Every structure is written in C-alpha cells, then in structure tokens.
N, C-alpha and C positions, 0 to 999 in steps of 0.2 A: 522572448529568452532565449538566446543562441544554445543550438544543441551541444550540448558537451559545456554547456558552461553550470558549475556549481549553484548550486539555490535549495535553501534552507534544511533541514536536518534530513536524512534518510526518510523516504515516507511513503506511504502508496496512498491512493483514491481508492473510496468503494463507494456505491452506489446500489440502495434500493427504491425500488418503482419511481418515486419524485427527490430522492433524500440526496445528499449526497456529505461524503464524510470524507477526512483525510487522518488516517493512523502513522503514527511514527513506528518505524519498523523496528528500532533497539530495545524500546520500553511494550513495543504493544501498544500504546493507547491514545484513544481520542486527540486529535489535536484539533481542528476546526471542522466545522459543520455539525450536520443534526442528521441521527438517523433512529429509531425506534430501538429500546435497551435489548431487546431480544434477540434482535438482527448485530446489532453490536457485539452481543456475546458469542454467535456464529464467528461473526469476522474474527475477532482475538480470537479466540478457540482456532480458528482457517489458520489465522498471520503467525501462531505457535509454531504449526504444525509444518509452516511453509516458510521458517523464518530466512534458513540457509538462502534461500531461493531467490527470495525478494531481498535478500540482499546483495546478494549474484547480480541481477536485475536491477537494481538501483547502482552500482559500479559498472554495469553496460552502459547505462543511458549516460552516465557522466560524463562517459566518453566515447559520446554523438553514436553508439550503438544501439539497435534494437533488442528490448526483451527478450527473453523467450518467455513461453506460456508457462504460467503454472494451472495447476490441477485446478478446476475453478469448486467454490460452496457449492455441493447438490443438496 
C-alpha cells in the first residue's frame, strides 16, 4: 500500500509474544488477530487512555507522515 493511501478503519496493531492483533481506535475493540484475554484487556485500557494520540497518529500516517511515539504499556 502506498504511503498516505487510506485503508480500513482507524486502527492500531498490538503484539504480545508470538501473537498479533488489530484493534479499532474509535470503538477500541479487537477486529482481527488473537491475543490472550488478559493482555487484550490491558491493551484496551491503554488504548482508552491514549485514544486521542492514536487518532492523531492515524491521521499522520494517512497523510504519509511518521507517527509520534506513544508511551508503551508497562
């Protein structure tokens, strides 16, 4: 996909060990992949706290720019 090209709904990717998942930003829900339930709940809580930053980064990526770093889940 070309940089700056719109694709799918606003989303982010999350990784845990050998698992990967995709979460929508607007509704903070799992839309693809598989992550253990405990980690999924942590990711969803983190995303709620950083929703505005995730949406801003999504907009930057859609315009072909690099996203800002967001504080990771610790």
